Structure formats: C-alpha cells, structure tokens
C-alpha positions as CSV (number, residue, x, y, z in Angstrom):
1,M,67.4,38.6,65.0
2,A,66.5,34.9,64.4
3,D,64.1,34.1,61.3
4,P,60.5,34.2,61.8
5,A,58.9,30.6,62.1
6,P,57.7,29.3,58.3
7,L,54.5,29.2,56.9
8,R,52.3,25.7,58.1
9,V,50.3,24.6,55.2
10,P,47.7,24.5,53.6
11,P,45.3,25.6,56.7
12,P,43.2,23.2,58.3
13,G,39.9,22.1,56.5
14,Y,42.1,22.9,53.4
15,A,40.6,20.8,50.5
16,P,41.5,21.5,46.9
17,A,39.4,21.5,44.3
18,P,39.3,18.4,41.4
19,D,39.6,21.1,38.5
20,L,42.3,22.4,40.8
21,L,45.1,22.6,38.1
22,D,42.6,22.5,35.3
23,G,44.7,23.4,31.5
24,R,48.1,23.6,33.6
25,V,51.4,22.7,32.5
26,A,53.2,21.3,36.0
27,L,57.3,20.0,35.3
28,V,58.5,18.0,38.7
29,T,61.6,16.6,39.2
30,G,62.8,13.3,41.2
31,A,59.0,12.2,39.7
32,G,59.9,8.8,39.7
33,A,59.6,8.3,43.2
34,G,58.9,9.5,47.0
35,L,57.5,13.4,47.2
36,G,58.3,13.9,43.5
37,R,56.3,10.9,42.2
38,A,53.6,11.6,44.5
39,L,53.2,15.1,43.9
40,A,53.0,14.6,39.5
41,L,50.2,11.7,40.6
42,A,48.2,14.3,42.4
43,C,48.4,17.4,39.8
44,A,48.0,15.0,37.4
45,R,44.3,13.5,39.0
46,H,43.8,17.4,39.8
47,G,44.0,18.6,35.9
48,A,47.6,19.4,35.3
49,T,49.5,17.9,32.0
50,V,52.6,17.0,33.4
51,V,55.7,16.9,33.1
52,L,58.0,14.1,34.6
53,L,61.8,14.6,34.8
54,D,64.1,12.2,36.3
55,R,67.0,10.4,35.6
56,E,65.6,6.6,35.9
57,V,63.5,6.3,33.0
58,R,62.1,2.6,34.3
59,A,60.4,5.0,36.8
60,L,59.3,8.0,35.1
61,E,57.3,4.6,33.0
62,A,55.8,3.2,35.8
63,V,54.4,7.1,36.4
64,Y,53.5,7.8,33.4
65,D,51.3,4.6,33.2
66,A,49.5,5.6,36.7
67,I,48.6,8.3,35.4
68,E,47.0,7.2,32.2
69,A,45.3,4.4,34.1
70,A,43.8,6.8,36.4
71,G,42.4,9.1,33.6
72,G,45.2,12.4,33.6
73,P,45.7,14.4,30.8
74,Q,48.8,13.0,28.7
75,P,51.9,13.4,31.0
76,A,55.2,14.0,28.9
77,I,58.6,12.0,30.1
78,Y,61.7,13.7,30.0
79,P,64.7,12.0,31.9
80,L,67.5,13.7,32.1
81,D,70.5,13.1,34.9
82,L,70.8,16.5,36.4
83,A,74.7,15.4,38.1
84,G,75.2,16.0,34.4
85,A,73.5,17.6,33.1
86,A,75.0,21.5,31.1
87,P,73.2,24.6,30.3
88,H,72.7,23.8,26.7
89,D,70.2,20.8,28.4
90,Y,67.9,22.9,30.4
91,E,67.5,25.5,27.5
92,A,66.6,22.4,25.2
93,L,64.1,21.5,27.7
94,A,62.3,24.5,28.7
95,A,62.3,24.7,24.3
96,R,60.4,21.0,24.3
97,V,58.3,22.1,26.5
98,G,57.6,25.5,25.0
99,E,57.4,24.0,21.5
100,T,55.1,21.1,22.5
101,L,53.2,22.0,25.3
102,G,52.6,25.9,25.1
103,R,53.3,26.4,28.1
104,L,54.1,26.3,31.3
105,D,53.0,27.5,35.0
106,A,54.6,25.4,38.2
107,L,58.1,24.3,38.5
108,V,58.8,22.0,41.2
109,H,62.0,21.7,42.0
110,N,62.2,17.8,44.1
111,A,65.4,16.3,42.9
112,A,67.8,15.7,46.2
113,F,70.8,13.9,46.7
114,L,72.3,13.1,49.6
115,G,75.5,12.2,49.7
116,A,77.2,10.7,52.9
117,L,76.7,11.9,56.2
118,S,80.2,12.4,57.6
119,P,81.7,15.8,59.4
120,I,83.4,18.4,57.3
121,E,86.6,17.2,58.2
122,H,86.1,14.4,56.0
123,H,83.8,14.7,53.5
124,D,84.3,13.3,50.4
125,P,85.1,16.3,47.7
126,G,83.5,14.4,45.1
127,L,80.3,14.2,46.8
128,W,80.8,17.6,47.9
129,A,80.9,18.5,44.7
130,R,77.8,16.6,43.2
131,A,75.3,17.2,45.7
132,L,76.0,21.1,45.3
133,Q,75.2,20.8,41.5
134,V,71.9,18.5,41.8
135,N,70.4,19.8,44.8
136,L,71.6,24.0,43.4
137,T,73.3,24.0,40.2
138,A,70.6,22.5,38.5
139,P,67.7,24.4,39.8
140,F,68.9,27.6,39.4
141,L,69.9,26.7,35.8
142,L,66.2,25.1,35.0
143,T,64.5,28.2,36.7
144,R,67.0,30.4,34.7
145,A,65.9,28.4,31.5
146,C,61.9,28.1,32.3
147,L,61.6,31.7,33.4
148,P,60.4,33.1,30.3
149,L,57.7,30.7,30.1
150,L,56.8,31.2,33.6
151,K,56.6,34.8,33.2
152,A,54.5,34.4,30.2
153,A,52.4,31.9,32.5
154,P,49.0,33.5,33.7
155,D,49.8,33.0,37.7
156,G,53.3,31.0,37.2
157,A,54.4,28.9,40.7
158,V,57.9,28.4,41.4
159,L,58.0,25.7,44.8
160,F,61.7,24.5,45.9
161,V,61.7,21.5,47.9
162,S,63.9,22.3,51.2
163,D,64.6,21.0,54.9
164,A,65.0,21.8,57.8
165,V,68.9,21.5,57.9
166,G,68.7,24.1,54.9
167,R,67.1,26.8,57.5
168,R,69.8,25.9,60.4
169,G,73.0,23.6,60.1
170,R,73.5,20.8,62.1
171,A,76.7,18.5,62.5
172,Y,76.9,15.8,59.1
173,W,75.0,16.7,57.5
174,G,77.9,18.4,54.9
175,A,77.2,19.7,51.8
176,Y,73.6,18.7,51.4
177,A,73.1,20.9,54.1
178,A,75.2,23.6,52.8
179,S,73.0,23.3,49.2
180,K,69.7,23.1,51.0
181,A,70.7,26.9,52.6
182,G,71.7,27.7,49.0
183,V,68.6,26.7,47.8
184,E,66.7,29.0,50.9
185,N,68.7,31.9,49.3
186,L,68.7,31.2,45.8
187,A,64.7,31.1,46.6
188,E,64.9,34.5,48.4
189,T,66.3,35.8,46.0
190,L,64.3,35.3,43.1
191,A,61.1,35.9,44.9
192,D,62.3,39.6,45.4
193,E,63.5,40.1,41.8
194,L,60.0,38.7,40.6
195,E,57.8,40.6,43.0
196,A,57.1,43.3,41.3
197,N,56.8,43.3,38.0
198,T,55.5,39.5,37.2
199,R,53.1,37.4,38.1
200,V,55.5,34.5,39.2
201,R,55.7,33.5,42.9
202,V,58.3,31.8,44.6
203,A,58.3,29.8,48.3
204,T,60.5,27.1,49.9
205,L,58.6,24.4,51.3
206,D,60.6,21.4,54.5
207,P,58.3,18.8,53.9
208,G,59.1,17.1,56.9
209,P,60.5,13.7,57.6
210,L,59.0,11.4,54.6
211,R,59.1,7.6,53.8
212,T,61.6,8.1,51.1
213,G,64.9,6.2,49.7
214,L,66.7,9.5,50.7
215,R,65.6,9.3,54.5
216,R,66.4,5.8,54.3
217,I,69.7,6.8,53.3
218,A,69.8,9.2,56.3
219,Y,68.5,7.1,59.1
220,P,68.7,3.4,57.9
221,G,67.7,2.3,61.7
222,E,64.4,3.5,62.1
223,D,60.9,2.0,61.1
224,P,59.6,3.2,57.8
225,A,56.3,2.2,59.0
226,E,56.9,5.1,61.6
227,V,57.3,7.4,58.9
228,P,55.0,9.2,56.8
229,P,54.4,9.0,53.3
230,P,55.5,10.9,50.7
231,E,51.8,12.0,50.3
232,A,51.7,13.5,53.9
233,A,53.8,16.6,52.4
234,V,51.7,16.5,48.9
235,P,48.0,18.8,50.0
236,A,51.4,21.6,50.9
237,C,52.2,21.8,47.5
238,L,49.2,21.8,45.9
239,W,48.1,24.6,48.0
240,F,51.4,27.2,47.2
241,L,50.4,25.9,43.2
242,G,47.0,26.8,43.5
243,P,45.2,30.5,44.0
244,E,45.8,29.8,47.9
245,G,49.1,30.2,47.3
246,A,49.4,33.5,45.7
247,A,49.3,34.5,49.6
248,A,52.5,33.3,50.1
249,R,55.0,35.1,47.4
250,G,58.8,34.5,49.0
251,A,58.0,32.8,51.8
252,R,59.1,29.8,53.9
253,L,56.7,26.9,54.3
254,A,56.7,23.8,56.0
255,A,53.8,20.9,55.5
256,A,51.6,20.8,58.1
257,R,50.7,17.3,59.0
258,P,46.7,16.9,58.4
259,S,44.2,15.1,61.1
260,P,43.4,11.7,61.8
261,A,40.0,13.2,60.3
262,A,41.2,14.4,57.0
263,A,41.3,13.2,54.1
264,P,44.6,12.9,53.1
265,E,45.8,13.0,49.3
266,T,46.4,9.3,48.0
267,E,47.6,7.4,45.4
268,S,45.1,6.4,43.0
C-alpha cells in the first residue's frame, strides 16, 4: 500500500499572527544560512527567543545582529559542529538552554550535509558516515537531550526538515537519501511515543527546492534565479510551530508554495 500524500501546509490564506511565538524559545540548527537563517529571523519577528545553532560562528553572529537590528528578542548563539559532537555535548547544550532561558518550546532540525552524489558502488565511506552523523544521529542525540525541556513546555514542537529523496529513494543520492529516510522513521517513532502522554508534537517537512548552498552543490548547473528563496518554506514552518500545527502530530508535511497574491515572509 502506498504511503498517503504529504499534507500541504500552510493552508491557503494563512498569515501568521505577529505574536505567534511570543514568549517561546525555539532552537534552530543550521541557523547560519539558508532555510535555518530565514526561519530564525522569522521566529524572532514573531516573538520567539531563538537559540541559533551552527558550526560557522561568523554566520551566527550575522543572524544575531540581524535579529537585534530588527528589534526581536535577544537571541542566543550556540556554535556546535554536529559532525564531531558527542552525546555529552548535546546534554550540555540542553542544560545551558534550561539554565539560561528556562524553557524550550520548539526544536527545528534543519542542518544537513549532502556529501557527494555518486552510485552506491563508488560512494565514499567517510562521506557516508558524515552524512548519517549530521543528518540522523545528531538530530537523535539533540532531541533526546532536549526532550525533558520540550515535555515541560505547554505546547512543545519538534520539526525535522526532510527531503523528497528521504520519502522515496533516487539514484545517486546515497547517504543523504538514506539519512533522510532514517529521519522520517525517527520522527514517526518519536511521534508515536509522545502521542499519548505528552503535549509534544512531531512532524517532518519537505520544504521543496530552495535556493540554498546544499542545492547549489547538488545542481551546480542550475540557474539560482529559477529556484525559490529559503523564505518560501518559512510559512509552512511557522504554521507547524504555531497553534494550528497541533493538528499535524506525526504528519509528513510538504511546503505549499504561496500564490503570487500572497504576501510571503521576507527578511526585515
């Protein structure tokens, strides 16, 4: 039996309230660029205190400065290289968030590593291991460490940014596709475990093609102007993190593209 089609979000006409995330704390991985950066800026615009996680300190500082310049709540920077982090690093991160911010309402797993597109027969074992570490093991360890904080939140949310190749494998996508398939299963397992006795909701989101560094590696000959910017997927993320997302516990989501008449989320 074929898997059901993903739920397209947000619904037509969706407009996030200015105070959508007021008082909440959101941790976004890969926040230095691409969708992570766009989402971090949007979460701050809608009232959230954002924990910015990335391995590139300068990129994090630039996002921090942009949030402050726009008048958003003071964010927090947490540099961490997911490729080399160990379980105790994630436990220390969760402890720091709890001690300094007092809560965690949302966790967005956006950071990703592509490696190289190649046939399985020729796939580099080192790149395979790195992709699984960054894309699958790191989200598992970070979620595991943060679950006590998320369970204590009145309306906790965990969003895994996935990909179409994680829902149906394609030639040459190797470790990246396998890791994203693992993410889909991890999210389903976690959602099932948290369904009955917690208020934490979990979902995966396929943001669709976006103008990011990862896509440039995968499609070097593509005209970037023909690909939507990262901001195109932000409304779908905000919809899930806001109260409407409670209806999507355990769902496979896909970002709906805004109509030309819609006002997209843009950087301030």
